[in-house]
N, C-alpha and C positions, 0 to 999 in steps of 0.2 A: 564212254559217253558222258558228255557234260550235262549238268543240270540246265533246264530251260532258264532263259534270262529272267522270267517273272519270278522264279524261285530265288535267284540270286538277289534280285531287287528287294524281295520281301525280307530276306535275311539281312541285307544291308541296312534297311530301315528299322527292322526289329532290334538289331544290335546297335542302333544309333550311330552307325558309321565308325564304330570303335572296335579295335581288336579285343576279343573276349579274354585274352590272357594278360596283356600289359595295359589295356585301355587306351592305347595310342590312337589318336584320331586319324582316320584315313581321309585326308583333305580333299575338297573339291566336290563337284556335283557327281552324281552316280555314274554317268557315262564316262567321265574323265578318270574316275578312280578304278574302274574295272580292270585295267591292265595292272594296277598296283595292288589290288585286293586279292586275297586268297580265301578260299572257302574250304573248310574241312568238315568231315563227318564227325559228329559227337560220338556215335557208335558206328564202327565200320560195318558196311553191308556184309562183309565176310563173317562178322561176328553176330549177325542177325539184326543189324540196324536198318531202319527204313531208308529207302531212297526217296526222301521227301524233304521239303524245305524245313520241316520241324526238326530234322536231324542234321542240319548244316549250321555252321557258325562262321563268323567273319574273323579272319586272322591276318595280321599285318605281315609284311615281308620279313621282318626280323624274327617273328615267332613261328613262321611256317617253314618246314613242317614241324609240328610239335613232337618232341621226343616222347615216347609212350610213358616214360617214368615221370615226366612233368605234366602230363595231361590231366586236367581237372575239368570235367564237364560242368557247364553252367546251366542252371534252370531258368527258364524265362516264363514270365507271366504275360498272358495275352489279354 
C-alpha cells in the first residue's frame, strides 16, 4: 500500500525537495517530480516504525534504495 499523496507532499516540502542522503535537488514542481522521487521509511514498519509521514524521507534515484550499512536517519525540526 502506497502512502497517501498528502503524506508524500508533506515529506517533499519538509525535506526541501532534496535527497536526505546526498542533498541532490529533485528539480521541478511537486507534480512533475513525483515519478522521479523516491520515499523510504526512516525506520522500517517491520522493525516497529510508524506508517506515518514523520517516518518517511525523500531520496533521489541515485541513492534509492539505501543499503542498510549506509543508512543514517536524519532528524527534522518542525
